[in-house]
N, C-alpha and C positions, 0 to 999 in steps of 0.2 A: 148780391145777385150772382157774382162769379162763384161764390162758395156753393150755391145750390147746383150749379152746372157740374161741378167737380165731385159732388156727392155720389156715393155708390147707389145703384138701383136697389129697390126693395126686394130682398130675396124671397119673401113670403109668397109672391105671385109671379112665377116665371112666365114669360110670354110663350104662347103656344100657337102653332099654325093649324089651320083647319085640316082635318083628315077624314073626308067623307068616304063612305063605302062605295065600291064600284057599282055603277048602275048602267045597264045596257040601254042604248038609245032605243026609242020605240021602233019595233020592226027589225032590229038588227040582231036580236038574241038568237033567233032561229037560223039566220044566215051564218052567224059566227059559229054556232054549233055544227052546222053542216060543213063549213070550211074546216074546222078542227077535226071533225070526223073523217073527212077525206084525207087530211094530213096524217092522222094516226093510222088509217088503213094503208096509205102509201108506204109509211115507214115500216109497218108490219110486213108487207110484201117485200120491201127491200131487205129486211132482216132475214126472211126465209131465203131469199135469193142469195144473200151473203153467206148463209150457212151452206147452201148448195155449192157455191163457188169454192168455199174453203174445203168442203168435202171432196169436190172434184179435183182440186189441186193436190190434196193428200193422196187420192187414189192414183192420179197420173204420176205423181212423184214417187210412188212406191218403188219402182224399178229404175235404177240408174239415173234418177233425177232427184236426188235427195233434197236439193235446195228448194225445189218446187213444193215438196211435201212439208218442209219446214215453214215456208212462207204461208202455206194453207193453214197449218196449225197455229201460226202466229196471228192469223187473222181472226180466229175464233174469239179471243177475248175482246177484240175491238167490236165485233158484231154484238156480243153480249152486252158490252158497255153501252153501245148505241141503243139497243132495245131497252136496257134498264133506264137510261136517261129519257127515252120516249115515254115509258110508263110512269116515270116520276115527275115529268115536266109540269103538270098542273099543280102538284103539291109543292114543288120547289118554287114556282112562280107565286103561289098563294102565300107561302111563308115569307118570301122576299118582299112582297108588297104589304104585308101586315105588320 
């Protein structure tokens, strides 16, 4: 009896956990799409505003305030990265959950 407990498990049939596909609860799919659409629109507006702020800092910092211009130019890659992450968010989440 003790010998059977110490035996290695059968490698031909590894255990597997269930992995169902995502299914929206009834009535929630339209609400979720609306909510995500509002979020994407808000982030798009924030990205445009971020570019405006960076451009304004570069314009203001042109004369005798070079650090302001540098800070404005340094903000451009961050705005681009945020917008890129926003546009790729659904794909990244889909890959992470599959």
